DSSP file (Angstrom, degrees, kcal/mol; ACC not computed):
  #  RESIDUE AA STRUCTURE BP1 BP2  ACC     N-H-->O    O-->H-N    N-H-->O    O-->H-N    TCO  KAPPA ALPHA  PHI   PSI    X-CA   Y-CA   Z-CA
    1    1 A M              0   0    0      0, 0.0     2,-0.1     0, 0.0     0, 0.0   0.000 360.0 360.0 360.0 133.0   30.9   10.0   26.9
    2    2 A T     >  -     0   0    0      1,-0.1     4,-2.2     4,-0.0     5,-0.2  -0.324 360.0-110.5 -79.2 163.9   32.3   12.9   25.0
    3    3 A A  H  > S+     0   0    0      1,-0.2     4,-2.4     2,-0.2     5,-0.2   0.850 118.3  55.4 -61.9 -35.3   30.4   15.1   22.6
    4    4 A A  H  > S+     0   0    0      2,-0.2     4,-2.3     1,-0.2    -1,-0.2   0.907 108.7  46.8 -65.6 -41.6   32.3   13.6   19.6
    5    5 A R  H  > S+     0   0    0      2,-0.2     4,-2.6     1,-0.2    -2,-0.2   0.897 111.9  50.3 -67.8 -39.7   31.3   10.0   20.6
    6    6 A V  H  X S+     0   0    0     -4,-2.2     4,-2.5     2,-0.2    -2,-0.2   0.920 111.8  48.7 -63.3 -43.3   27.6   11.1   21.1
    7    7 A G  H  X S+     0   0    0     -4,-2.4     4,-2.2     2,-0.2    -2,-0.2   0.904 112.5  47.7 -62.5 -42.3   27.6   12.7   17.7
    8    8 A A  H  X S+     0   0    0     -4,-2.3     4,-2.2     2,-0.2    -2,-0.2   0.900 111.7  50.2 -66.0 -41.0   29.2    9.6   16.1
    9    9 A L  H  X S+     0   0    0     -4,-2.6     4,-2.3     1,-0.2    -2,-0.2   0.919 110.6  49.6 -63.1 -43.6   26.7    7.4   17.8
   10   10 A F  H  X S+     0   0    0     -4,-2.5     4,-2.6     1,-0.2    -2,-0.2   0.900 109.9  51.6 -61.3 -41.4   23.8    9.6   16.6
   11   11 A A  H  X S+     0   0    0     -4,-2.2     4,-2.4     2,-0.2    -2,-0.2   0.895 109.7  49.2 -63.4 -41.0   25.1    9.5   13.1
   12   12 A V  H  X S+     0   0    0     -4,-2.2     4,-2.4     2,-0.2    -1,-0.2   0.911 112.5  47.8 -64.7 -42.6   25.3    5.7   13.1
   13   13 A I  H  X S+     0   0    0     -4,-2.3     4,-2.4     2,-0.2    -2,-0.2   0.916 112.9  48.3 -64.7 -43.8   21.7    5.4   14.4
   14   14 A A  H  X S+     0   0    0     -4,-2.6     4,-2.2     2,-0.2    -2,-0.2   0.908 112.7  48.2 -64.1 -42.3   20.5    7.9   11.8
   15   15 A L  H  X S+     0   0    0     -4,-2.4     4,-2.6     2,-0.2    -2,-0.2   0.909 111.4  50.2 -64.8 -42.1   22.2    6.0    9.0
   16   16 A S  H  X S+     0   0    0     -4,-2.4     4,-2.3     2,-0.2    -2,-0.2   0.911 111.0  48.8 -62.7 -42.8   20.9    2.7   10.2
   17   17 A A  H  X S+     0   0    0     -4,-2.4     4,-2.2     2,-0.2    -1,-0.2   0.907 112.0  49.1 -64.4 -41.4   17.3    4.0   10.4
   18   18 A T  H  X S+     0   0    0     -4,-2.2     4,-2.4     2,-0.2     5,-0.2   0.926 111.6  48.3 -64.5 -45.2   17.6    5.5    6.9
   19   19 A L  H  X S+     0   0    0     -4,-2.6     4,-2.3     1,-0.2    -1,-0.2   0.886 111.4  50.6 -62.7 -39.2   19.0    2.2    5.4
   20   20 A A  H  X S+     0   0    0     -4,-2.3     4,-1.5    -5,-0.2    -1,-0.2   0.916 111.0  48.8 -64.4 -42.6   16.3    0.2    7.1
   21   21 A W  H  < S+     0   0    0     -4,-2.2    -2,-0.2     1,-0.2    -1,-0.2   0.920 115.1  43.9 -63.2 -44.7   13.6    2.6    5.7
   22   22 A V  H  < S+     0   0    0     -4,-2.4    -2,-0.2     1,-0.2    -1,-0.2   0.883 121.7  37.1 -69.7 -39.3   15.0    2.4    2.1
   23   23 A S  H  < S+     0   0    0     -4,-2.3    -1,-0.2    -5,-0.2    -2,-0.2   0.544  84.1 117.7 -94.9  -7.1   15.6   -1.3    2.0
   24   24 A W  S  < S-     0   0    0     -4,-1.5     2,-0.5    -5,-0.2    -4,-0.0  -0.400  73.6-113.6 -63.4 130.6   12.6   -2.6    4.0
   25   25 A P        +     0   0    0      0, 0.0    -1,-0.1     0, 0.0    -2,-0.1  -0.527  53.0 154.5 -70.5 118.4   10.4   -4.8    1.8
   26   26 A R        -     0   0    0     -2,-0.5    39,-0.1    -3,-0.0    18,-0.1  -0.966  43.5 -98.0-140.4 156.3    7.1   -3.0    1.2
   27   27 A P        -     0   0    0      0, 0.0    39,-0.2     0, 0.0     3,-0.2  -0.252  25.9-120.5 -72.0 161.5    4.5   -3.2   -1.6
   28   28 A D  S    S+     0   0    0     37,-1.2    16,-1.0     1,-0.3     2,-0.3   0.841 103.1  16.3 -66.3 -33.0    4.4   -0.7   -4.5
   29   29 A T  E     -Ab  43  66A   0     36,-1.7    38,-2.5    14,-0.2     2,-0.5  -0.995  67.9-162.7-143.3 136.0    0.8    0.1   -3.3
   30   30 A L  E     -Ab  42  67A   0     12,-2.9    12,-3.1    -2,-0.3     2,-0.5  -0.980   4.6-169.0-118.2 127.1   -1.0   -0.6    0.0
   31   31 A I  E     -Ab  41  68A   0     36,-3.0    38,-3.1    -2,-0.5     2,-0.5  -0.975   4.7-170.9-116.0 123.6   -4.8   -0.5    0.2
   32   32 A R  E     -Ab  40  69A   0      8,-2.7     8,-2.3    -2,-0.5     2,-0.7  -0.960   9.5-156.4-118.7 119.1   -6.2   -0.6    3.7
   33   33 A V  E     -Ab  39  70A   0     36,-3.3    38,-2.8    -2,-0.5    39,-0.4  -0.845  18.1-154.4 -94.0 117.5  -10.0   -1.0    4.2
   34   34 A R    >   -     0   0    0      4,-3.3     3,-2.2    -2,-0.7    38,-0.2  -0.363  36.1 -70.5 -85.2 167.8  -11.0    0.4    7.6
   35   35 A R  T 3  S+     0   0    0      1,-0.3     3,-0.3    36,-0.2    -1,-0.2  -0.351 124.8  36.2 -56.6 135.7  -14.0   -0.6    9.6
   36   36 A G  T 3  S-     0   0    0      1,-0.2    -1,-0.3    -3,-0.1    -2,-0.0   0.276 126.3 -85.6  97.3  -9.3  -17.1    0.7    7.9
   37   37 A G  S <  S+     0   0    0     -3,-2.2     2,-0.3     1,-0.3    -1,-0.2   0.402  81.8 140.3  94.6  -3.0  -15.7    0.1    4.4
   38   38 A A        -     0   0    0     -3,-0.3    -4,-3.3    -4,-0.2     2,-0.3  -0.604  36.8-155.5 -76.1 133.0  -13.7    3.3    3.9
   39   39 A A  E     -A   33   0A   0     65,-0.4    12,-2.4    -2,-0.3     2,-0.3  -0.851  11.1-162.2-115.3 147.2  -10.4    2.6    2.1
   40   40 A M  E     -AC  32  50A   0     -8,-2.3    -8,-2.7    -2,-0.3     2,-0.4  -0.939   9.8-146.4-123.0 147.2   -7.1    4.4    2.1
   41   41 A V  E     -AC  31  49A   0      8,-3.4     8,-2.3    -2,-0.3     2,-0.5  -0.955   9.8-169.2-117.1 131.4   -4.2    4.0   -0.5
   42   42 A T  E     -AC  30  48A   0    -12,-3.1   -12,-2.9    -2,-0.4     6,-0.2  -0.984  12.0-149.2-119.6 126.9   -0.5    4.3    0.4
   43   43 A D  E >   -A   29   0A   0      4,-2.2     3,-2.0    -2,-0.5   -14,-0.2  -0.283  37.2 -91.6 -86.3 178.3    2.1    4.5   -2.3
   44   44 A A  T 3  S+     0   0    0    -16,-1.0   -15,-0.1     1,-0.3    -1,-0.1   0.706 125.4  59.1 -65.1 -19.9    5.7    3.2   -2.1
   45   45 A D  T 3  S-     0   0    0    -17,-0.2    -1,-0.3     2,-0.1   -17,-0.0   0.444 120.4-106.5 -87.8  -0.4    6.8    6.7   -0.9
   46   46 A G  S <  S+     0   0    0     -3,-2.0     2,-0.4     1,-0.3    -2,-0.1   0.528  70.2 145.0  90.4   6.3    4.5    6.6    2.1
   47   47 A R        -     0   0    0      2,-0.0    -4,-2.2     1,-0.0     2,-0.4  -0.661  32.0-159.4 -80.7 131.3    1.9    9.0    0.8
   48   48 A T  E     +C   42   0A   0     -2,-0.4    -6,-0.2    -6,-0.2    -8,-0.0  -0.918  18.8 159.1-117.0 137.5   -1.6    8.1    1.9
   49   49 A A  E     -C   41   0A   0     -8,-2.3    -8,-3.4    -2,-0.4     3,-0.1  -0.965  46.6 -83.3-147.0 159.5   -4.9    9.3    0.3
   50   50 A P  E     -C   40   0A   0      0, 0.0     2,-0.3     0, 0.0   -10,-0.3  -0.329  60.1 -90.3 -61.4 150.1   -8.5    8.1    0.2
   51   51 A L        -     0   0    0    -12,-2.4   -12,-0.1    53,-0.1     2,-0.1  -0.477  50.4-164.8 -64.6 121.4   -9.3    5.4   -2.3
   52   52 A S        -     0   0    0     -2,-0.3     3,-0.0     2,-0.2    -1,-0.0  -0.371  37.4 -95.4 -97.5-177.8  -10.3    7.1   -5.6
   53   53 A D  S    S+     0   0    0      1,-0.1    59,-2.4    -2,-0.1     2,-0.4   0.751 113.6  42.8 -70.0 -23.6  -12.0    5.5   -8.6
   54   54 A T  E     -e  112   0B   0     57,-0.2     2,-0.5    45,-0.0    -2,-0.2  -0.991  69.2-163.4-128.1 130.6   -8.6    5.0  -10.3
   55   55 A V  E     -e  113   0B   0     57,-2.9    59,-2.8    -2,-0.4     2,-0.5  -0.961   8.3-153.8-114.2 122.3   -5.5    3.7   -8.5
   56   56 A Y  E     -e  114   0B   0     -2,-0.5     2,-0.6    57,-0.2    59,-0.2  -0.847   9.1-162.3 -95.8 126.3   -2.1    4.3  -10.3
   57   57 A V  E     +e  115   0B   0     57,-2.8    59,-2.7    -2,-0.5     2,-0.3  -0.945  12.4 176.4-114.5 118.3    0.5    1.7   -9.3
   58   58 A H        +     0   0    0     -2,-0.6     2,-0.3   -30,-0.3   -14,-0.2  -0.811  15.7 122.1-115.7 158.1    4.2    2.6  -10.0
   59   59 A G        -     0   0    0     -2,-0.3     2,-0.2    57,-0.1     5,-0.1  -0.981  51.7 -74.1 173.8-172.7    7.3    0.6   -9.2
   60   60 A G  S    S+     0   0    0     -2,-0.3     3,-0.3     3,-0.1   -32,-0.1  -0.683  81.0  26.7-106.5 161.3   10.4   -1.0  -10.5
   61   61 A G  S    S-     0   0    0     -2,-0.2    -2,-0.1     1,-0.2     3,-0.0  -0.259 101.9 -60.7  83.5-173.7   10.9   -4.3  -12.4
   62   62 A S  S    S+     0   0    0     -2,-0.0     2,-0.3    32,-0.0    -1,-0.2   0.592 116.0  42.3 -88.4 -11.4    8.4   -6.1  -14.6
   63   63 A R        -     0   0    0     -3,-0.3     2,-0.3    31,-0.2    -3,-0.1  -0.933  69.4-140.0-134.5 157.7    5.7   -6.7  -11.9
   64   64 A R  E     - D   0  93A   0     29,-2.8    29,-2.9    -2,-0.3     2,-0.5  -0.878  12.7-135.7-117.4 149.7    4.1   -4.6   -9.2
   65   65 A T  E     - D   0  92A   0     -2,-0.3   -36,-1.7    27,-0.2   -37,-1.2  -0.912  17.9-174.6-108.5 128.6    3.1   -5.7   -5.7
   66   66 A I  E     -bD  29  91A   0     25,-2.9    25,-3.3    -2,-0.5     2,-0.5  -0.988   6.1-163.0-121.9 123.6   -0.2   -4.6   -4.2
   67   67 A R  E     -bD  30  90A   0    -38,-2.5   -36,-3.0    -2,-0.5     2,-0.5  -0.920   3.7-165.4-106.6 129.7   -1.1   -5.4   -0.6
   68   68 A V  E     -bD  31  89A   0     21,-3.0    21,-2.5    -2,-0.5     2,-0.5  -0.971   2.6-170.3-117.5 124.3   -4.7   -5.2    0.4
   69   69 A V  E     -bD  32  88A   0    -38,-3.1   -36,-3.3    -2,-0.5     2,-0.8  -0.963   6.7-160.1-115.7 124.9   -5.5   -5.2    4.2
   70   70 A N  E     +b   33   0A   0     17,-3.2    16,-1.0    -2,-0.5    17,-0.2  -0.863  19.9 166.5-108.9  99.6   -9.2   -5.6    5.2
   71   71 A D        +     0   0    0    -38,-2.8   -36,-0.2    -2,-0.8   -37,-0.2   0.392  50.8 102.1 -88.2   2.1   -9.6   -4.3    8.8
   72   72 A D  S    S-     0   0    0    -39,-0.4    14,-0.9   -38,-0.2   -37,-0.2  -0.256  80.8-121.4 -80.6 171.6  -13.4   -4.3    8.3
   73   73 A T  S    S+     0   0    0     12,-0.2     2,-0.3    13,-0.1    12,-0.2   0.376  91.1  60.0 -96.0   3.0  -15.8   -7.0    9.6
   74   74 A V  S    S-     0   0    0     10,-0.1    12,-0.2     9,-0.0    -2,-0.2  -0.911  92.2 -96.1-128.4 157.8  -17.1   -7.9    6.1
   75   75 A K        -     0   0    0     -2,-0.3     2,-0.4    10,-0.1    -2,-0.1  -0.409  40.8-153.9 -67.7 144.8  -15.6   -9.3    2.9
   76   76 A H  E     -G   83   0C   0      7,-2.5     7,-2.9    -2,-0.1     2,-0.5  -0.964  11.6-150.1-127.2 145.0  -14.6   -6.6    0.3
   77   77 A Q  E     -G   82   0C   0     -2,-0.4    26,-2.7     5,-0.2    27,-0.5  -0.960  12.7-178.6-108.9 121.2  -14.3   -6.8   -3.5
   78   78 A L  E >   -GH  81 102C   0      3,-3.4     3,-1.9    -2,-0.5     2,-0.4  -0.780  61.1 -76.6-121.9  84.1  -11.7   -4.3   -4.9
   79   79 A A  T 3  S-     0   0    0     22,-2.9    22,-0.3    -2,-0.5    -1,-0.1  -0.473 120.4  -0.6  58.3-113.2  -11.9   -4.9   -8.7
   80   80 A M  T 3  S+     0   0    0     -2,-0.4     2,-0.5    20,-0.1    -1,-0.3   0.437 120.5  87.8 -86.6   2.8   -9.9   -8.1   -9.2
   81   81 A F  E <   -G   78   0C   0     -3,-1.9    -3,-3.4     2,-0.0     2,-0.5  -0.882  54.0-169.7-107.6 131.6   -9.1   -8.5   -5.5
   82   82 A N  E     -G   77   0C   0     -2,-0.5    -5,-0.2    -5,-0.2    -7,-0.0  -0.970  11.0-174.0-119.5 113.0  -11.5  -10.4   -3.1
   83   83 A I  E     -G   76   0C   0     -7,-2.9    -7,-2.5    -2,-0.5     3,-0.1  -0.932  16.8-137.4-118.0 117.9  -10.4   -9.9    0.6
   84   84 A P    >   -     0   0    0      0, 0.0     3,-1.7     0, 0.0   -14,-0.2  -0.274  44.3 -78.8 -65.0 157.9  -12.1  -11.7    3.5
   85   85 A A  T 3  S+     0   0    0      1,-0.3   -12,-0.2   -12,-0.2   -10,-0.1  -0.307 115.6   9.2 -58.1 135.6  -12.9   -9.8    6.7
   86   86 A G  T 3  S+     0   0    0    -16,-1.0    -1,-0.3   -14,-0.9     2,-0.2   0.576 107.1 113.8  72.7   9.9   -9.8   -9.3    8.9
   87   87 A E    <   -     0   0    0     -3,-1.7   -17,-3.2   -17,-0.2     2,-0.3  -0.640  50.2-153.3-109.9 166.0   -7.4  -10.7    6.3
   88   88 A Q  E     -D   69   0A   0    -19,-0.2     2,-0.3    -2,-0.2   -19,-0.2  -0.995  12.4-175.9-136.7 144.5   -4.6   -9.3    4.2
   89   89 A T  E     -D   68   0A   0    -21,-2.5   -21,-3.0    -2,-0.3     2,-0.5  -0.991  14.9-146.5-140.0 144.8   -3.3  -10.5    0.9
   90   90 A E  E     -D   67   0A   0     -2,-0.3     2,-0.4   -23,-0.2   -23,-0.2  -0.954  16.4-166.6-115.7 131.8   -0.4   -9.5   -1.3
   91   91 A Y  E     -D   66   0A   0    -25,-3.3   -25,-2.9    -2,-0.5     2,-0.5  -0.908  13.5-151.5-118.3 143.1   -0.8   -9.7   -5.1
   92   92 A T  E     -D   65   0A   0     -2,-0.4   -27,-0.2   -27,-0.2    -2,-0.0  -0.975  27.1-179.9-112.0 121.6    1.9   -9.5   -7.8
   93   93 A V  E     -D   64   0A   0    -29,-2.9   -29,-2.8    -2,-0.5     3,-0.1  -0.911  24.2-125.0-128.1 148.3    0.5   -8.1  -11.0
   94   94 A P        -     0   0    0      0, 0.0   -31,-0.2     0, 0.0    21,-0.1  -0.412  47.9 -79.0 -81.8 164.5    1.8   -7.3  -14.5
   95   95 A P  S    S+     0   0    0      0, 0.0     2,-0.3     0, 0.0    21,-0.2  -0.308  83.2  88.5 -59.6 148.3    1.5   -3.8  -16.1
   96   96 A G  E    S-F  115   0B   0     19,-2.1    19,-3.3    -3,-0.1     2,-0.5  -0.914  76.1 -73.4 151.7-175.3   -1.9   -3.1  -17.6
   97   97 A T  E     +F  114   0B   0     -2,-0.3     2,-0.4    17,-0.2    17,-0.2  -0.976  45.6 174.2-118.8 125.6   -5.3   -1.7  -16.8
   98   98 A F  E     +F  113   0B   0     15,-2.6    15,-3.9    -2,-0.5     2,-0.3  -0.968   2.1 169.6-131.6 144.7   -7.7   -3.7  -14.7
   99   99 A G  E     +F  112   0B   0     -2,-0.4     2,-0.3    13,-0.3    13,-0.2  -0.948   7.7 132.1-149.2 169.5  -11.1   -2.9  -13.4
  100  100 A G  E     -F  111   0B   0     11,-1.9    11,-2.7    -2,-0.3   -20,-0.1  -0.982  54.9 -29.7 169.7-171.8  -14.2   -4.2  -11.7
  101  101 A A  E     -F  110   0B   0     -2,-0.3   -22,-2.9   -22,-0.3     2,-0.4  -0.286  48.7-161.4 -66.3 149.6  -16.7   -3.8   -8.9
  102  102 A C  B >   -H   78   0C   0      7,-1.5     3,-0.9   -24,-0.2   -24,-0.2  -0.957  18.0-169.2-139.5 118.3  -15.6   -2.2   -5.7
  103  103 A S  T 3  S+     0   0    0    -26,-2.7   -25,-0.1    -2,-0.4    -1,-0.1   0.553  86.8  67.5 -81.3  -7.3  -17.5   -2.5   -2.4
  104  104 A A  T 3  S+     0   0    0    -27,-0.5   -65,-0.4     1,-0.1    -1,-0.2   0.385  84.5  80.8 -92.7   3.7  -15.3    0.2   -0.8
  105  105 A H    <   -     0   0    0     -3,-0.9     4,-0.4     1,-0.1    -3,-0.1  -0.928  61.7-167.0-109.8 109.5  -16.8    2.9   -3.1
  106  106 A P  S    S+     0   0    0      0, 0.0    -1,-0.1     0, 0.0   -68,-0.0   0.765  83.6  23.6 -68.4 -24.5  -20.2    4.0   -1.7
  107  107 A I  S    S+     0   0    0      3,-0.1    -2,-0.1     0, 0.0     0, 0.0   0.862 128.2  32.4-107.1 -57.1  -21.3    5.9   -4.9
  108  108 A S  S    S-     0   0    0      2,-0.1     3,-0.1     1,-0.1    -6,-0.0   0.839  73.4-158.9 -78.5 -32.2  -19.5    4.6   -8.1
  109  109 A K        +     0   0    0     -4,-0.4    -7,-1.5     1,-0.2     2,-0.3   0.689  59.5  99.8  62.3  19.6  -19.1    0.9   -7.1
  110  110 A H  E     - F   0 101B   0     -9,-0.3     2,-0.4   -32,-0.0    -9,-0.2  -0.993  49.8-170.6-138.5 144.7  -16.3    0.6   -9.6
  111  111 A L  E     - F   0 100B   0    -11,-2.7   -11,-1.9    -2,-0.3     2,-0.4  -0.999   3.7-163.6-136.2 136.6  -12.5    0.6   -9.3
  112  112 A T  E     -eF  54  99B   0    -59,-2.4   -57,-2.9    -2,-0.4     2,-0.5  -0.978   4.9-157.1-121.4 133.1   -9.8    0.8  -12.0
  113  113 A F  E     -eF  55  98B   0    -15,-3.9   -15,-2.6    -2,-0.4     2,-0.6  -0.938   2.2-166.2-105.9 128.1   -6.1   -0.1  -11.5
  114  114 A I  E     -eF  56  97B   0    -59,-2.8   -57,-2.8    -2,-0.5     2,-0.6  -0.956  12.0-167.0-112.5 111.1   -3.5    1.4  -13.9
  115  115 A I  E      eF  57  96B   0    -19,-3.3   -19,-2.1    -2,-0.6   -57,-0.2  -0.876 360.0 360.0-107.8 118.4   -0.3   -0.5  -13.4
  116  116 A R              0   0    0    -59,-2.7   -58,-0.2    -2,-0.6    -1,-0.1   0.367 360.0 360.0-111.4 360.0    2.8    0.9  -14.9
């Protein structure tokens, strides 16, 4: 195989991977509760941070998608979301501000979602 063909093949693979990443269906926000109750939040751009008292959800269209994955061995309440142990659920929510009790916060016990 010539260097030109290898380069072209690499370009096709890189383009395919980029298109798959951009078009892959993923939620606007992913919340993953790990064993022990610690939760992490990943936004649509792939940035991950510990769950704070306020979660900002951004996205396109009139509704936002939030996926909650509970890898813990107990049920968790995350404001308006109730997730059984070992389950994952995806919610579609309208813009607004929602809040409630949160079992993944050891101190404040409250979580607010600001959905834009």
